[in-house]
N, C-alpha and C positions, 0 to 999 in steps of 0.2 A: 282159652287155659284147660285141659281135660281134669279130671278126678286123677289118673296119673300123674301128673304135673304137679297136681297139688301135694301130692305125698310126697313127690320125693325132693319138693323143694322143702317141705316141714322135717322130712326125715334131713336135709342135707343143714339144715338149721339148729335145728337138735343136736346133729354131730357135733358141731363149730362152736354152739355151747357147751359141749360137755367137754372138750377140748380147752378152752378157754378155761372154764372152770380148774378142770384137771393140775392145768397151769398155775392158776390164782395159790390152791391149798395143800403147796408141800408145808409138808412138817418139820419142824422145826427139826427133829430129831433126825429125819433125811437127809435133811444141811449140817447135823457135825456128822453124820457116817460119812459122808462123804466125804467133808473137808478133812477126817481122819484121814480118808482111804489117800485124799490125794496128798497128805501131810506121808503118808510109810512111801506113795511110789517119788516123790521126792528125793527121801534121805535110802531109799532104795533097803534090801534085803538088811544092811547094817540095822539100823533103826529096829527090827523087829527080832534082831538077833540078840542084841544087847541089855531089851528088855527083859524078852526070855531069859539070857544069863542069870538079869538081878534078878528076877523072881524065885530061879532054882538055888541062887546063894543064900536070898530071906528064907528059903522054903527050909535049906541044910541048915543056917543059920540055928533056925527054932525045933526043927529034929533035934542037934548038937544040944541045946538047954533043955527039952525034955527029957532028956537022956540021962542027965543030970544029977 
């Protein structure tokens, strides 16, 4: 085995280790964000539209109370 082969083997070994560690180190926030995206996709755009409508209603009510 030549020196070049040793470097290739070591480089491949390090790349494999990096891939393993990257998969293990998922952040809980990433998991929650992924879950939220999945829920939005399951419920379609109706869910986000409903949330937007509720937020707009709350904002309108707050303005009305403030203007009194």
